[in-house]
N, C-alpha and C positions, 0 to 999 in steps of 0.2 A: 434355631429351627423350631417351629411349633407344629404340634399335632392337632388336627381337627378330628373330633369323634362324631360320626354320623349315627343316628338312631333310626330304627324302623320297628314297627309293631305289626304283628299278625294276629288277628282276632278270628277264632274259629268257634262256631256254636255246634255242639254235638247233642243229638237227641238222647234222652234218658230212658225212653220206653223199651221194653224187651222186644216189641214187635218191629222196631226200627233198625234191625241189624244191618240190612242192606245200606240204608242211609248213613248209619254210623261208620261202616266200612268205607264208604265213599268219602265222607268228611275226613277220616283219618288219612286216607290216601292223598287228598287235596292238601292237608296240612303238611304232610311229609314232603310233598313236591314243592310247596312254597318254601319250607325250611331249606331244602336242597338248593333251590334256585338262589335264595339269598346267600347261602354258603358259597356258591360258585362265584359270587360277586364280592367275596371278602368279608361278609358279615358273620359274626359269631353269636350264638345264643347266650344272652346275658341273664335272662330271668324268665320264668314262666309262672303265671298266676292262674289259678282255677277258681271260677266263680260258679258255685252250684245254684241251680234253680229247681223249680218243681217239675218242669217238662224238658229243660235243656241245661247243659253245662257249657259254660263259655270258657275257653282257654285263650289267654292273652300272652303272647310271646314277645319279649323285647330283645331286639338284636342290635349289636353295635359293630361299627367298622372304623378303624383308625385310618385317616387320610393323611399321609405324610407329604 
């Protein structure tokens, strides 16, 4: 019996500025909902990479799911 592993990624870009608190909160909520939705379908968070920039921070989440 073999196991197939499925991969998915979620990329979220967050503002860095102090004046963007509302947008930051909105993006955090969206990311949380996406992670929750993938979790409901059997995905698990495998890795998170943060890529800093001058105006934005990008977070890339890698998720995996074993299909038996």
